[in-house]
N, C-alpha and C positions, 0 to 999 in steps of 0.2 A: 309577848304582847300580856297585857292587862285584862278580865271580866270585864273592866271599861270598857278599853278600849279598844277590845274586841264589838261590844255592844254598839260605840258609836259608831265601826265601819258598818255597824247592820243599819243600823238608824239613818245614818247617809245615803247607806245602798238601795231602800226598800221601806217602802210606805206601808202603814197597815201595821205593824208591829206591833204587839201586847206582852210588853217583859213586865218579869215578878221575879221575887225571891223568895225563899222561906227556906227555916236552915242550911243558911248559905250556897244554898244552890241555884241560878239562875233560872228560868224558863222564860223563853217566849214561841208568842205563840206567833206562826207566821199565815198568814191567808194562803189559799186553795192552790193559786191562780200565780203565787210565787216561790214555790214548793222548787219547780224543777229549776228556778234559779239561785232559788238561795241555800241548798245542798252543796252544786258546784264553787260558790262563792266561799261559801264556809271550810271548802279543804281547799282551795288555793288561795284563798288572800289572811283568812284567818288563821290558818294549819294545824287547822281538825284533821289528822291526818287516822284517826281509828272512834269506828262505827262500834261502839257498844254493847247497842243492842237495838232493835222496831221493834215494835209492839202496839198495839190496840184495845181502845177502851171502848165499850160501847153504852154511851149514857140516853138508852131506854128509858122513858119514863126519872129520869134523872129530873130537878128544880133549875127549873129557870136554862134545862138544856135547848139551845138553837138548831146544834146540829147532832144527830146521834152515833156516827162512831169520832175517836181520837188518837188520827196516829201519832205512836211518842216514838221520839227519838234521840238518843240517849247519842251525845259528839263527846271525844275527849284530843286533844291536844298531849301527846308523848314527849314534845318538848318541852310545853309549859306548866301542865299538869292541869289544864283547865278544865273543865266540863259542861257543858250545857245539853240542856234539854228542846230540846225541839219537837211542837206537836202542831199538829196539820189536821184540820177539822171536814172529814165530807160527809156529806150523808144523800140520802136514797130520792133517787132511784140511779144517779150518778156517783159512784164505790171509785173510783181510778184516780191514780195518784202516778206519776212520773221515777219508777223505780232509782234507785239509788246502785244498785249495781254495778253500772259500769265505772261509779268510783271508791268504792269500798266493797269489793268482791267475797267480804263475808256477810252482805246483807242477805244473799240468794239465800238460805237455808231460812233467814228472820223473812224474808216476804213471802217464803214459801206457803211456813206456818201462818202469819195473819192472812193470807189468801186461805188458807184451808180452815181456819177457823173463823173469823169474818166474813169472810170474803170480796174481803180488797182486793180490788182488781190494781197492778205495778206495768203501768206501760211500760213497755220497752223491757223487762225481764227476760232476759234469756232463755229461762224453762221453768214459765206458771204455772206450775201445777201440784195436784195430792202430795204431803207428807208425810201426815202421822194417818188422815183417815183413809182408807178403802178410796177404790177410783170410783166404783160405781155409789161413793156416797153421795145425795144429790144436797145437803144441807150445812148446817154451818152451825157447829154445835158449844159455841161460845156465845152467838148472839144473847142476846138475855127473854130473848120470847123461843126459843128452844127449850120442847120441855125436859127439864131434870132427865126421865128415866129414856126420854127419847119418843121416837113416834113411833116405834116397832118397826126400824130398822132390820137390827141383827139376825131376823127369821132370811134374807137377804145372802146372806154374805157366808161366807166357808167359815166354818170350824176351824181352828188351827188343831193343831193336837203337838205335842214335844215327844221326841222321844226323850227316856229315864234311863233306859241302861247306859 
């Protein structure tokens, strides 16, 4: 399937998609309401069998941004070598999106990292818990409103020492 055929199928199946291209990379902005349906469609109907990455961008204080967080899903087809970037925007107070872990098992750690650093909730994730920060940590350090020096949390956590012998 070619990139234009994939986009034709997407536009026929879903409304409200915004498609753009930059440096030969196709990007689709999907409404949050269709996030639960668009990913199974891309995998089963369009052949995107590889989830390359899931990450997040905090658009706090960004000019003309309507939503605070933009989830970025990078997909690829190993048979056609197509690549596609899907963006789904979410805003506070409801930061919940459907998990893609049932479709691509590799999303497990990607979604946990986004949860840990940004506080995005992936509904249906099998084990959504902290992966990088201590379990007692209450903030989300990659949010732009989190101070660079932290909030004085370090004294609350045990110091890890290494055996240099």
